[in-house]
C-alpha positions as CSV (number, residue, x, y, z in Angstrom):
1,X,52.5,122.5,61.7
2,X,52.7,121.5,58.1
3,X,55.8,122.8,55.9
4,X,56.2,123.3,52.2
5,X,59.5,123.8,50.2
6,X,59.6,126.1,47.3
7,X,62.7,127.4,45.2
8,X,63.2,131.0,45.1
9,X,62.1,131.1,41.3
10,X,58.8,129.2,42.3
11,X,58.4,131.7,45.3
12,X,58.8,134.8,43.0
13,X,56.0,133.5,40.7
14,X,53.5,132.7,43.6
15,X,54.6,135.1,46.4
16,X,51.0,136.0,47.2
17,X,49.7,132.5,47.3
18,X,52.8,131.5,49.6
19,X,52.0,134.3,52.0
20,X,48.2,133.2,52.1
21,X,49.2,129.5,52.5
22,X,51.6,130.5,55.5
23,X,48.8,132.6,57.2
24,X,45.4,130.7,56.4
25,X,46.8,127.2,56.3
26,X,49.3,127.7,59.1
27,X,52.2,126.4,56.9
28,X,55.8,127.1,57.3
29,X,57.0,127.8,53.7
30,X,60.6,127.0,53.4
31,X,62.5,128.8,50.6
32,X,65.4,127.0,48.8
33,X,68.1,127.9,46.7
34,X,69.7,125.2,44.6
35,X,67.9,122.8,46.8
36,X,69.4,124.2,50.2
37,X,67.1,126.0,52.6
38,X,67.8,129.7,52.8
39,X,64.7,131.3,54.6
40,X,61.3,130.4,56.1
41,X,58.2,132.2,55.8
42,X,56.1,131.8,58.9
43,X,52.8,133.3,60.0
44,X,53.5,136.5,62.0
45,X,52.0,135.3,65.3
46,X,54.2,132.3,65.2
47,X,57.1,134.7,64.6
48,X,56.3,136.8,67.5
49,X,55.8,133.6,69.8
50,X,59.3,132.3,68.8
51,X,60.9,135.8,69.7
52,X,59.1,135.9,72.9
53,X,60.3,132.3,73.8
54,X,63.8,133.4,72.7
55,X,63.8,136.5,74.8
56,X,62.4,134.3,77.9
57,X,65.2,131.9,77.5
58,X,67.9,134.6,77.6
59,X,66.3,136.1,80.6
60,X,66.4,132.5,82.4
61,X,70.0,132.0,81.3
62,X,70.9,135.5,82.6
63,X,69.1,134.8,85.8
64,X,71.0,131.4,86.4
65,X,74.4,133.3,85.8
66,X,73.4,135.9,88.5
67,X,72.4,133.3,91.0
68,X,75.7,131.4,90.4
69,X,77.6,134.6,90.9
70,X,75.5,135.6,94.1
71,X,74.3,138.7,92.4
72,X,70.8,139.9,93.6
73,X,68.1,141.5,91.4
74,X,68.4,144.5,93.4
75,X,72.2,144.9,92.5
76,X,71.2,144.2,88.9
77,X,68.6,146.8,88.8
78,X,70.9,149.4,90.4
79,X,73.7,148.8,88.0
80,X,71.3,148.7,85.0
81,X,69.9,152.3,86.4
82,X,73.4,153.6,86.8
83,X,74.4,152.5,83.2
84,X,71.3,154.1,81.7
85,X,71.9,157.4,83.6
86,X,75.6,157.6,82.3
87,X,74.0,157.5,78.7
88,X,71.8,160.4,79.0
């Protein structure tokens, strides 16, 4: 995916164009402050995909930890259920 860098000042002037570029041209727009990256504009579907992959990675890390501790998925479910019931 192509990326473009813009300063905050440039971004303020052309915000609509930057959003359009991110969506239509599938560009990552790197926003800089004093030459250093501070934020990124990305198409929303790319953001959602990134969040989904991050969640999947966390699930796999937890799964690995449970396997190492010899904790079954049934035990995790029962404990989770118990904790939820305590909250209500």
